[in-house]
C-alpha positions as CSV (number, residue, x, y, z in Angstrom):
1,M,-48.5,16.0,42.3
2,P,-48.5,19.6,43.6
3,R,-45.3,21.2,44.8
4,I,-44.8,20.9,48.5
5,A,-44.3,24.3,50.2
6,D,-41.1,24.7,52.2
7,G,-43.2,25.3,55.4
8,T,-44.9,22.0,54.9
9,K,-41.6,20.2,54.4
10,S,-40.0,21.8,57.5
11,R,-43.2,21.0,59.6
12,A,-43.0,17.3,58.5
13,R,-39.3,17.2,59.4
14,K,-40.0,18.7,62.8
15,L,-42.9,16.2,63.5
16,R,-40.6,13.3,62.6
17,H,-38.4,14.3,65.6
18,E,-41.3,14.9,67.9
19,M,-43.3,11.7,67.6
20,T,-45.5,10.6,70.5
21,E,-44.9,7.3,72.2
22,A,-47.8,5.7,70.4
23,E,-46.5,7.0,67.0
24,K,-43.0,5.6,67.9
25,R,-44.4,2.2,68.7
26,L,-46.5,2.0,65.5
27,W,-43.5,3.2,63.4
28,R,-41.4,0.3,64.7
29,H,-43.9,-2.0,63.1
30,L,-44.5,-0.1,59.9
31,R,-40.9,1.0,59.0
32,A,-38.7,-0.9,56.6
33,H,-41.6,-2.8,55.0
34,R,-42.1,-4.7,58.2
35,L,-45.9,-4.9,57.9
36,E,-46.4,-7.6,55.2
37,G,-43.9,-5.9,52.9
38,W,-45.8,-2.7,52.6
39,P,-43.7,0.5,52.4
40,F,-44.9,3.3,54.8
41,R,-43.7,6.9,55.1
42,R,-44.0,8.8,58.4
43,Q,-45.0,12.4,58.7
44,H,-45.7,12.4,55.0
45,P,-46.7,15.7,53.3
46,I,-49.9,15.6,51.3
47,P,-50.4,19.3,50.7
48,P,-51.6,21.2,52.5
49,Y,-51.4,18.6,55.3
50,V,-48.8,16.3,56.9
51,V,-50.2,12.9,57.8
52,D,-48.8,10.6,60.5
53,F,-48.2,7.5,58.3
54,A,-48.9,6.8,54.6
55,A,-48.8,3.7,52.5
56,V,-48.6,5.6,49.2
57,D,-49.0,2.5,46.9
58,A,-52.3,1.6,48.8
59,K,-53.4,5.3,49.2
60,L,-53.9,4.5,52.9
61,I,-53.2,7.0,55.7
62,V,-52.9,6.0,59.3
63,E,-53.4,8.7,61.9
64,V,-52.6,8.3,65.6
65,D,-54.6,10.8,67.7
66,G,-54.6,12.1,71.3
67,G,-57.5,13.6,73.2
68,Q,-57.2,16.9,71.4
69,H,-58.7,15.2,68.3
70,A,-62.0,14.1,70.0
71,E,-64.9,15.3,67.8
72,S,-62.6,17.6,65.8
73,A,-64.3,19.5,63.0
74,S,-60.9,20.2,61.5
75,D,-60.1,16.5,61.4
76,E,-63.4,15.9,59.5
77,R,-62.6,18.6,57.0
78,R,-59.1,17.1,56.6
79,D,-60.4,13.6,56.1
80,T,-63.0,14.8,53.6
81,F,-60.2,16.6,51.6
82,L,-57.9,13.5,51.7
83,A,-60.8,11.3,50.6
84,S,-61.4,13.6,47.7
85,Q,-57.8,13.0,46.7
86,G,-58.3,9.2,46.7
87,W,-56.9,8.5,50.1
88,R,-58.4,6.3,52.8
89,V,-57.9,7.4,56.4
90,L,-57.7,5.1,59.4
91,R,-57.6,6.8,62.8
92,F,-56.5,5.2,66.1
93,W,-56.3,6.7,69.6
94,N,-52.9,6.8,71.3
95,N,-54.1,4.5,74.1
96,E,-55.4,2.0,71.5
97,V,-52.0,1.8,69.8
98,L,-50.2,1.4,73.1
99,A,-52.6,-1.2,74.7
100,K,-53.8,-3.1,71.6
101,T,-51.0,-2.8,69.1
102,D,-51.7,-6.2,67.5
103,G,-55.4,-5.3,66.9
104,V,-54.3,-2.0,65.3
105,L,-51.9,-3.7,63.1
106,A,-54.5,-6.3,62.0
107,S,-56.9,-3.4,61.1
108,I,-54.2,-1.8,59.0
109,V,-53.4,-5.1,57.2
110,A,-57.1,-5.6,56.5
111,A,-57.3,-2.1,55.0
112,L,-54.2,-2.6,52.9
113,K,-55.7,-5.7,51.4
114,K,-58.7,-3.7,50.1
115,P,-58.1,-1.9,46.8
116,P,-58.1,1.9,46.9
117,P,-61.4,3.6,46.0
């Protein structure tokens, strides 16, 4: 695994303290192996990026996005890079996590049950 730059580490730490309400709600369900025993990490560095949530064993990333991510070319490049590293990326909108938490969790569980590519 590549060495994680100090700037990436400090950005991840900062993001852990500045989570959105949607990220906080999802984290309550993912932390401490609460989702069917799967371990997740929050604001996890995968150089050169920091992802919202990662189930490292399943190579699954969960991103919670606000409106600034609508049709984002940089998100497409990022997802392409992460896929090239063997990761699968699930994206949910903030309002989806807040209004349909159970559905979001069901989608994550379904993805966890599929083997990594």
